[in-house]
C-alpha positions in Angstrom: 66.2 16.6 9.9 68.9 14.2 8.8 67.7 10.6 8.3 69.8 7.7 9.5 70.0 4.3 8.0 68.6 1.8 10.6 70.6 -1.0 9.1 74.1 0.6 9.2 75.8 0.2 12.6 76.9 3.2 14.6 80.5 4.4 14.5 81.3 2.9 17.9 80.0 -0.5 16.9 81.9 -0.4 13.6 85.1 0.3 15.5 84.6 -2.5 17.9 83.4 -5.2 15.5 86.4 -6.8 13.6 86.3 -7.3 9.9 87.2 -11.0 10.2 86.4 -12.4 13.6 89.3 -14.5 14.9 91.8 -13.0 12.4 93.8 -9.8 12.1 92.2 -7.1 10.0 95.2 -6.8 7.7 97.9 -9.2 6.5 101.5 -8.3 7.3 104.9 -9.4 5.9 106.0 -13.0 6.3 108.0 -13.6 9.5 110.4 -16.3 10.5 108.8 -19.8 10.8 108.4 -21.6 14.1 111.2 -23.7 15.4 110.2 -27.3 14.7 112.6 -28.6 17.3 110.6 -27.1 20.2 107.5 -29.3 19.8 106.7 -33.0 19.6 104.6 -34.7 16.9 102.3 -36.0 19.6 101.4 -32.4 20.5 99.7 -31.8 17.1 95.9 -31.5 17.0 93.5 -31.2 14.1 91.5 -28.1 13.8 89.3 -26.3 11.3 90.5 -22.8 10.4 88.5 -21.0 7.8 90.9 -18.4 6.5 89.3 -15.2 5.1 91.2 -15.7 1.7 90.7 -19.5 1.6 87.8 -19.3 -0.8 87.4 -20.0 -4.5 88.8 -17.0 -6.4 85.6 -16.4 -8.4 83.7 -15.7 -5.2 85.8 -12.7 -4.4 83.8 -10.5 -6.8 80.8 -10.7 -4.3 82.8 -9.9 -1.2 84.7 -6.6 -1.3 86.4 -7.0 2.0 87.8 -10.5 1.2 88.8 -9.1 -2.2 90.8 -6.3 -0.7 92.4 -8.7 1.8 93.4 -11.0 -1.1 94.8 -8.1 -3.1 96.9 -7.2 0.0 98.1 -10.7 0.2 99.0 -10.9 -3.5 101.0 -7.6 -3.0 102.9 -9.1 -0.1 103.7 -12.3 -2.0 104.7 -10.3 -5.1 107.2 -8.3 -3.1 109.3 -11.4 -2.4 110.4 -12.6 -5.8 113.2 -14.7 -4.3 110.6 -17.0 -2.8 107.9 -17.0 -5.4 110.1 -16.7 -8.5 107.5 -15.1 -10.7 104.6 -12.7 -10.3 101.3 -14.2 -9.5 99.1 -11.4 -10.7 98.8 -12.9 -14.2 97.6 -16.2 -12.9 94.1 -17.3 -14.1 91.2 -18.0 -11.7 88.7 -20.7 -12.4 85.2 -19.7 -13.5 82.0 -20.7 -11.7 81.4 -23.5 -14.2 85.0 -24.8 -13.9 85.0 -24.7 -10.1 81.5 -26.0 -9.6 81.3 -28.7 -12.3 84.5 -29.6 -14.1 86.8 -29.5 -11.0 84.2 -29.7 -8.3 85.9 -32.6 -6.4 89.3 -31.0 -6.7 88.1 -27.7 -5.2 86.5 -29.6 -2.4 89.7 -31.4 -1.7 91.6 -28.1 -1.8 89.3 -26.5 0.7 89.6 -29.5 3.0 93.4 -29.3 2.8 93.7 -25.6 3.6 91.0 -25.4 6.3 91.5 -28.7 8.2 95.0 -28.1 9.4 97.3 -29.2 12.3 98.0 -26.9 15.2 100.1 -27.2 18.3 98.3 -27.4 21.6 101.1 -25.5 23.4 101.1 -21.9 22.0 104.1 -20.1 20.7 106.4 -18.2 23.0 104.6 -14.9 22.2 101.2 -16.5 22.7 100.2 -17.1 19.1 99.3 -20.6 17.9 101.1 -22.1 14.9 99.7 -24.1 12.0 100.9 -26.6 9.4 99.4 -28.8 6.7 98.2 -32.4 7.2 100.9 -34.4 5.3 98.5 -37.3 4.5 95.9 -35.0 3.0 98.5 -33.1 1.1 100.0 -36.2 -0.5 96.6 -37.5 -1.5 95.6 -34.2 -3.1 98.8 -34.0 -5.1 98.2 -37.6 -6.2 94.8 -36.7 -7.7 96.4 -33.8 -9.5 99.1 -36.1 -10.9 96.3 -38.4 -12.2 94.6 -35.5 -14.0 98.0 -34.5 -15.5 98.5 -38.1 -16.7 95.1 -38.2 -18.4 95.6 -34.9 -20.2 99.3 -35.6 -21.1 98.7 -35.7 -24.8 96.8 -32.4 -24.7 99.5 -30.8 -22.6 102.1 -31.8 -25.1 100.1 -30.6 -28.1 99.5 -27.2 -26.6 103.1 -26.7 -25.6 102.7 -26.8 -21.8 105.7 -29.0 -21.5 106.9 -27.3 -18.4 103.6 -27.7 -16.6 104.2 -29.3 -13.2 102.0 -29.9 -10.2 102.1 -26.9 -7.7 103.8 -27.5 -4.4 103.6 -25.8 -1.0 106.1 -22.9 -0.8 107.9 -24.3 2.2 108.5 -27.7 3.8 105.2 -29.1 4.9 106.7 -30.0 8.3 107.3 -26.4 9.1 104.7 -24.5 11.2 103.7 -20.9 10.7 101.7 -18.4 12.6 98.2 -17.5 11.3 99.3 -14.6 9.1 102.1 -16.5 7.3 100.0 -19.6 6.9 97.2 -17.6 5.3 99.6 -16.1 2.8 101.1 -19.5 1.9 97.6 -20.9 1.6 96.6 -18.0 -0.7 99.6 -18.6 -2.9 98.9 -22.4 -3.1 95.2 -21.8 -4.1 96.2 -19.4 -6.8 98.8 -21.9 -8.1 96.3 -24.8 -8.1 93.6 -22.8 -9.9 96.1 -21.8 -12.5 97.1 -25.4 -12.9 93.5 -26.6 -13.3 92.8 -23.7 -15.7 95.6 -24.8 -18.0 94.3 -28.4 -17.9 90.8 -27.3 -18.9 92.2 -25.0 -21.6 93.7 -27.9 -23.5 91.5 -30.9 -22.5 87.8 -31.5 -22.6 86.8 -33.3 -19.4 83.3 -34.0 -20.6 84.2 -35.8 -23.8 87.7 -36.7 -22.7 89.2 -35.4 -25.9 91.9 -32.9 -26.8 90.5 -29.5 -27.6 91.5 -28.4 -31.1 91.6 -24.7 -32.1 91.0 -23.7 -35.7 93.0 -21.0 -37.6 90.4 -18.9 -39.4 92.8 -18.0 -42.1 93.6 -21.6 -42.9 89.9 -22.4 -42.9 89.2 -19.6 -45.4 92.0 -20.9 -47.7 90.6 -24.4 -47.5 87.1 -23.2 -48.4 88.4 -21.2 -51.3 90.3 -24.2 -52.6 87.3 -26.4 -52.3 85.1 -23.9 -54.1 87.6 -23.6 -57.0 87.7 -27.4 -57.2 83.9 -27.6 -57.2 83.7 -25.1 -60.1 86.2 -27.0 -62.2 84.7 -29.3 -64.9 87.3 -32.0 -64.0 85.6 -35.1 -62.7 85.8 -35.5 -59.0 87.7 -38.5 -57.6 86.1 -41.2 -55.6 84.8 -40.1 -52.2 87.7 -40.6 -49.7 87.1 -42.2 -46.4 87.3 -39.6 -43.7 89.8 -40.1 -40.9 88.7 -40.8 -37.4 89.5 -37.5 -35.7 88.6 -35.8 -32.5 85.7 -33.4 -32.9 86.9 -29.9 -33.6 86.2 -27.2 -31.1 85.6 -24.0 -33.0 84.8 -22.0 -29.9 87.4 -23.5 -27.7 88.8 -21.3 -24.9 91.9 -19.4 -26.2 95.2 -20.4 -24.7 96.3 -18.2 -21.8 98.8 -15.7 -23.1 100.3 -14.8 -19.7 101.1 -18.3 -18.6 104.8 -18.5 -17.6 104.8 -19.6 -14.1 106.6 -22.9 -13.2 104.9 -23.4 -9.9 106.3 -26.9 -9.3 109.9 -25.7 -9.5 109.6 -23.1 -6.8 110.3 -25.5 -4.1 109.8 -29.2 -3.8 107.7 -30.5 -1.0 109.5 -32.8 1.4 107.3 -35.8 0.6 109.8 -38.0 -1.2 107.2 -38.9 -3.9 107.8 -38.6 -7.6 105.7 -36.2 -9.7 104.1 -38.8 -11.9 101.9 -41.7 -10.7 101.6 -45.1 -12.5 99.1 -44.8 -15.3 96.8 -47.4 -13.8 93.9 -45.0 -13.3 90.7 -46.1 -15.0 88.4 -43.2 -15.4 85.9 -45.3 -17.3 85.1 -48.8 -15.8 83.9 -50.5 -18.9 83.2 -50.3 -22.6 79.4 -49.8 -22.0 80.2 -46.9 -19.7 82.4 -45.4 -22.4 79.5 -45.8 -24.8 77.1 -44.1 -22.4 79.5 -41.1 -22.0 79.9 -40.9 -25.8 83.6 -41.8 -26.0 85.9 -44.8 -25.8 87.7 -45.8 -22.7 90.6 -47.4 -24.5 93.0 -46.1 -27.2 91.8 -46.3 -30.8 92.8 -49.6 -32.3 92.4 -50.0 -36.1 92.5 -53.7 -36.0 89.1 -54.3 -34.5 86.4 -53.0 -32.2 86.6 -55.0 -29.0 82.9 -55.1 -28.3 81.7 -55.5 -31.9 84.6 -57.2 -33.7 84.5 -55.4 -37.0 87.4 -53.3 -38.3 87.5 -49.6 -37.5 90.0 -48.8 -40.1 88.8 -45.7 -42.0 85.3 -45.9 -40.5 84.5 -44.1 -37.2 82.8 -46.0 -34.5 79.8 -44.5 -32.8 81.6 -45.0 -29.5 84.4 -42.6 -30.4 82.2 -39.6 -31.3 80.4 -37.7 -28.6 78.4 -35.5 -30.9 78.7 -33.2 -33.9 81.0 -30.2 -33.7 79.3 -26.9 -32.7 79.8 -25.4 -36.2 76.5 -24.9 -37.9 75.6 -27.3 -40.7 76.2 -26.0 -44.2 73.3 -25.7 -46.6 72.7 -28.4 -49.1 73.8 -26.3 -52.0 77.2 -25.6 -50.5 78.3 -29.2 -51.1 76.5 -29.9 -54.4 78.3 -29.8 -57.7 75.5 -28.7 -60.0 77.1 -28.3 -63.4 77.1 -24.9 -65.0 75.2 -25.0 -68.3 77.7 -22.6 -69.8 80.5 -25.1 -69.1 78.6 -28.2 -70.3 79.4 -28.8 -73.9 76.9 -31.6 -74.3 74.0 -29.7 -72.9 70.4 -30.9 -72.6 69.6 -34.1 -71.0 73.2 -35.4 -71.0 74.4 -32.3 -69.2 71.8 -32.7 -66.4 72.7 -36.3 -66.0 76.4 -35.4 -65.7 75.5 -32.7 -63.1 73.6 -35.3 -61.1 76.5 -37.7 -61.3 79.0 -35.1 -60.2 76.7 -34.2 -57.4 76.6 -37.8 -56.2 80.4 -38.2 -56.4 81.2 -34.9 -54.6 83.6 -35.6 -51.7 82.4 -34.8 -48.2 84.4 -32.1 -46.6 87.1 -33.6 -44.4 86.1 -31.6 -41.3 82.6 -33.3 -41.2 82.7 -36.9 -39.9 81.1 -39.6 -42.1 78.2 -40.3 -39.8 74.4 -39.7 -39.8 74.9 -35.9 -39.8 76.2 -35.7 -43.3 73.4 -38.0 -44.4 71.1 -35.1 -43.7 73.4 -32.8 -45.8 73.9 -35.2 -48.7 71.7 -35.1 -51.8 68.4 -36.8 -51.2 65.4 -37.7 -53.4 62.2 -35.7 -53.1 60.6 -38.5 -51.1 62.3 -38.9 -47.8 61.5 -39.8 -44.2 60.1 -37.2 -41.8 62.8 -36.9 -39.2 61.1 -34.3 -36.9 61.4 -35.2 -33.3 58.8 -34.8 -30.6 59.0 -34.9 -26.8 57.2 -38.3 -26.9 60.2 -39.7 -28.9 62.3 -39.5 -25.7 61.6 -42.6 -23.6 60.5 -42.3 -20.0 62.5 -43.7 -17.1 61.4 -44.5 -13.6 64.8 -44.9 -11.9 65.1 -48.7 -12.3 68.7 -49.6 -12.1 68.3 -52.6 -14.4 67.0 -50.5 -17.3 69.2 -47.4 -17.0 71.8 -48.6 -19.4 69.4 -49.2 -22.3 67.6 -46.0 -21.6 70.8 -44.0 -21.7 71.9 -45.6 -24.9 68.6 -44.7 -26.6 68.7 -41.1 -25.4 72.4 -41.0 -26.6 71.3 -42.2 -30.0 68.8 -39.3 -30.2 71.4 -36.8 -29.1 73.6 -37.7 -32.2 71.1 -36.1 -34.6 72.5 -32.6 -34.2 74.1 -30.2 -31.8 70.7 -28.5 -31.2 69.1 -31.9 -30.2 72.1 -32.6 -27.9 71.5 -29.2 -26.1 67.7 -29.4 -26.1 67.7 -32.9 -24.5 69.0 -31.3 -21.4 65.7 -29.6 -21.0 63.5 -32.3 -22.4 64.8 -35.4 -20.5 63.8 -34.1 -17.0 60.2 -33.9 -18.2 60.4 -37.6 -19.2 61.5 -38.8 -15.8 58.9 -40.6 -13.6 58.6 -42.1 -10.2 61.6 -42.1 -7.9 64.0 -40.4 -10.4 61.6 -37.6 -10.9 61.4 -36.9 -7.2 65.2 -37.1 -6.9 65.7 -34.6 -9.7 63.3 -32.0 -8.5 64.8 -32.2 -5.0 68.0 -30.8 -6.4 68.6 -27.0 -5.9 67.2 -24.9 -8.6 70.5 -23.2 -9.7 72.1 -26.7 -10.0 69.3 -27.9 -12.2 69.6 -24.9 -14.4 73.3 -25.8 -14.9 72.5 -29.4 -15.7 69.8 -28.5 -18.3 72.3 -26.7 -20.5 72.9 -29.9 -22.5 72.5 -33.7 -22.4 76.1 -34.2 -21.5 75.9 -32.5 -18.1 72.5 -34.0 -17.2 73.7 -37.5 -18.2 76.7 -37.2 -16.0 74.6 -36.2 -13.0 72.3 -39.1 -13.5 75.1 -41.6 -13.9 77.0 -40.2 -10.8 73.9 -40.6 -8.7 72.5 -44.0 -9.9 75.5 -45.7 -11.4 77.6 -45.5 -8.2 80.2 -48.0 -7.0 77.7 -50.4 -5.4 75.8 -50.4 -8.7 78.9 -51.3 -10.6 79.8 -54.1 -8.1 76.3 -55.5 -8.5 76.7 -55.5 -12.3 80.0 -57.3 -12.0 78.4 -60.0 -9.8 75.5 -60.4 -12.2 77.8 -60.7 -15.2 80.0 -63.3 -13.6 77.1 -65.4 -12.3 74.9 -65.3 -15.4 74.4 -68.8 -16.9 72.3 -70.3 -19.7 68.7 -70.8 -18.8 69.1 -69.7 -15.2 66.2 -68.9 -12.9 64.0 -66.4 -14.7 65.3 -67.3 -18.1 64.5 -71.0 -18.3 63.1 -70.8 -21.8 65.7 -68.6 -23.5 67.4 -69.6 -26.8 71.2 -69.7 -27.2 71.1 -66.5 -29.1 69.1 -64.8 -26.4 71.5 -66.0 -23.8 74.5 -64.6 -25.7 72.8 -61.2 -26.0 71.9 -61.1 -22.3 75.4 -62.3 -21.2 77.4 -60.0 -23.5 75.4 -57.0 -22.5 76.1 -57.6 -18.8 79.8 -58.2 -19.5 80.2 -55.1 -21.7 78.4 -53.1 -19.0 80.6 -54.2 -16.1 84.0 -54.9 -17.8 86.3 -53.8 -20.5 87.0 -57.1 -22.3 88.7 -58.2 -25.4 86.7 -60.3 -27.9 88.5 -63.5 -26.8 87.8 -62.8 -23.2 84.1 -62.1 -24.0 83.8 -65.4 -25.8 85.4 -67.3 -22.9 83.1 -65.7 -20.4 80.0 -66.6 -22.5 81.1 -70.2 -22.8 81.8 -70.5 -19.1 78.1 -69.9 -18.4 76.9 -72.2 -21.2 76.4 -76.0 -20.9 79.6 -78.1 -21.4 78.0 -79.8 -24.4 78.2 -76.6 -26.4 81.9 -77.1 -26.9 81.2 -80.1 -29.1 79.4 -77.7 -31.5 81.2 -74.4 -31.1 85.0 -74.3 -31.4 86.2 -71.1 -29.7 89.5 -71.2 -31.5 87.8 -70.6 -34.9 86.1 -67.4 -33.9 88.3 -64.3 -34.1 85.7 -61.7 -33.1 82.6 -61.5 -31.0 80.4 -60.8 -34.0 81.6 -64.1 -35.7 80.9 -65.9 -32.5 77.4 -64.6 -32.2 76.8 -65.5 -35.8 78.1 -69.0 -35.1 75.7 -69.4 -32.2 72.8 -68.4 -34.4 74.0 -70.7 -37.2 74.2 -73.8 -34.9 71.2 -72.8 -32.8 69.2 -75.9 -33.9 72.0 -78.2 -32.8 72.5 -76.4 -29.5 68.7 -76.6 -28.8 68.8 -80.4 -29.5 71.4 -80.7 -26.7 68.6 -79.6 -24.3 67.1 -82.8 -22.7 63.6 -81.1 -23.0 63.9 -81.0 -26.8 61.7 -83.8 -28.1 61.1 -83.1 -31.8 63.1 -82.4 -34.9 61.2 -79.3 -36.0 63.1 -76.3 -34.7 60.4 -73.9 -35.6 57.8 -75.9 -33.8 60.0 -76.0 -30.7 60.6 -72.3 -30.8 56.8 -71.7 -31.2 56.2 -73.9 -28.1 58.7 -71.9 -26.2 57.0 -68.6 -27.2 53.7 -70.0 -26.1 55.1 -71.0 -22.7 56.6 -67.5 -22.2 53.1 -65.9 -22.4 52.0 -64.5 -19.1 48.4 -65.8 -19.5 46.9 -69.2 -19.7 44.4 -69.8 -22.6 40.9 -70.3 -21.3 39.2 -73.7 -22.1 35.4 -74.0 -22.6 33.6 -76.5 -20.3 30.1 -78.0 -20.8 27.8 -79.1 -17.9 24.5 -80.9 -18.5 21.5 -80.3 -16.3 19.9 -83.1 -14.3 17.1 -84.7 -16.2 18.0 -83.0 -19.4 18.9 -86.3 -21.1 17.1 -89.7 -21.2 18.4 -92.3 -18.8 19.9 -95.4 -20.6 18.3 -97.7 -17.9 14.8 -99.1 -18.4 11.9 -97.9 -16.1 11.3 -99.8 -12.8 8.9 -102.8 -13.1 6.9 -101.8 -10.0 5.7 -98.3 -8.8 7.3 -96.8 -5.8 5.7 -97.6 -2.4 6.9 -95.1 0.2 4.8 -96.8 3.0 6.9 -99.9 2.9 9.8 -99.2 5.3 12.5 -101.8 5.7 
């Protein structure tokens, strides 16, 4: 007896049920567009049309029917080279990570553009409705793509994608098409957009906002051989050179696409009348402190000074411009030591060992390793050294307080700079150090999304900042920074140095200021009498200004009307005592009645209670 599958439908049901409800089972060749003169603009209505092929391309692997329909559409588009210009079979599709994290907002906007379309209330002559794009949504979407292209302009030029242009709709956006033709045009536009975003991600790192650099293994081998030969030479090594400030190298960067040759933007220009490039006024990072939280700088590298700290950056990398160490494993200590060979040492004995130690100390650091805390761990150390093992308790806890999120992120960032493994492991450790409100928020996220965030600290940090450091939070920080004054309510006992630290931290969090602007803002919140002691024109950097405040702090405190004495240390001690949250207890003494002798003499006559007056 033959068994039947209870889940599979019968043959009659399979024939009646369409593959894609509301759409034709198969795509056909493109027909003539609808005559635009036969309808009025006021007849257009917005509608949501979820086309079977209007899905991210990486999802087609899970839907065989949609994949077959997409293959059919690609074949139809490929058969009209006069319209497309090049084959689209070699275009690259975005991966799950690229579509869900790197370009999540772009994919959402693309889905909104292709599914929320305009339709005509009066059907076509043959009874079919016609559809066209929403011009406003289309222009806004291309504007966002132009912004991304502007940000990655340097990377595009370095990788040779000079002909890369923003994809356009194949036809005039004011022309209406039937459902079959519109779905084909939408499929082509999605393929072109994903290819465009794939190229941007191939040459630009959107997490660290740096150009991806690929390494030629043959050149690396030649460099290593030359360094080994130089290390084996008895010639004294020159003085250690100062490493250049370079972008971290990406050894495992995604290889450049070999089949890219499609100039999507030159197929046919959209009738928008807008230029391809937008003004470069887009600020991806709102302030210097935000750039520090993300591990990179929001402004171009300037060798003259660091805007927030004031000291020169020439030849010395700032911690704000390095996200983390490259992914290459750290070399062993002996790879960079210059231990002298006893056979090559003519002096031998104690002098030879001393020479070997001197050469080991003067050995230059390889140029591909930045001069930061990482090569301190690789440099030659004495036998006695600090124990740098990290524990989970070394990661500070955070309860979701918006006033402490900046300091907490900075401290976790400092831990992530120890090594690449620490940077990755913090993605799994930090969620276990969340408490209170932020802990409930994090574990309310979907489990697959949390797995993606816990890959490294960079992804988790971005999710926390996107949720808690939103636009209202930034606006609140700007208001606080503008309104902060010396010894305002809640800080009535602060010293001038403490006021500068508090004010400068708020300004650096909310704004991207030059040192001169920072000094001006600090003085605007200080008493007017400070200008008699501090001359702003004499301070070139913020560090010099902070040192000047500390140097003249006794004079600035004497300008306070509450300052009564001449001893500054005693005044500061009194301030510290007044800041204490408790009041010192005082001992009181009470005497019992009759416990002491009365100073008055005894009465001359005894008491007579019978005598009542």
